[in-house]
Residue, then its C-alpha position, 0 to 999 in steps of 0.5 A: m317523609f321525615a317529621s322533626t320534633c325540634l323547633p326550626r332555628f331562625s336567622f338572627e334577623q328573624r329573631a331580632q324582630g321580636e322585642l323583649f319586654i323588660y319592666n324597669k321601675m321608672s323613677k319620678k322625674l323632677y320638673s323645674k318648670t311650673a304648670t301654665s294655665y290654658t290662658e297662658q298657653l294661648k298667649q305663648l302660642k300667639s307670641r310664637g306666631l300662631n294665628i288664633e281666630d276665635e280664642h273662646k273656641a281655642f280655650y274650649i278645645f283645650l278643655k276637651 
């Protein structure tokens, strides 16, 4: 019986399954939009057709 001391060579498909992790320093993104309050977000969702039965409960869910 023959025992090899070399690592087996894998096909390209098998080698491509492992992903390289390369750290790339991310630059800060500048946003032109201002943050909206929870009340404004609820108003926007309602204007887009979302049916909100209990606004107090919806506001509470935002706070979670």
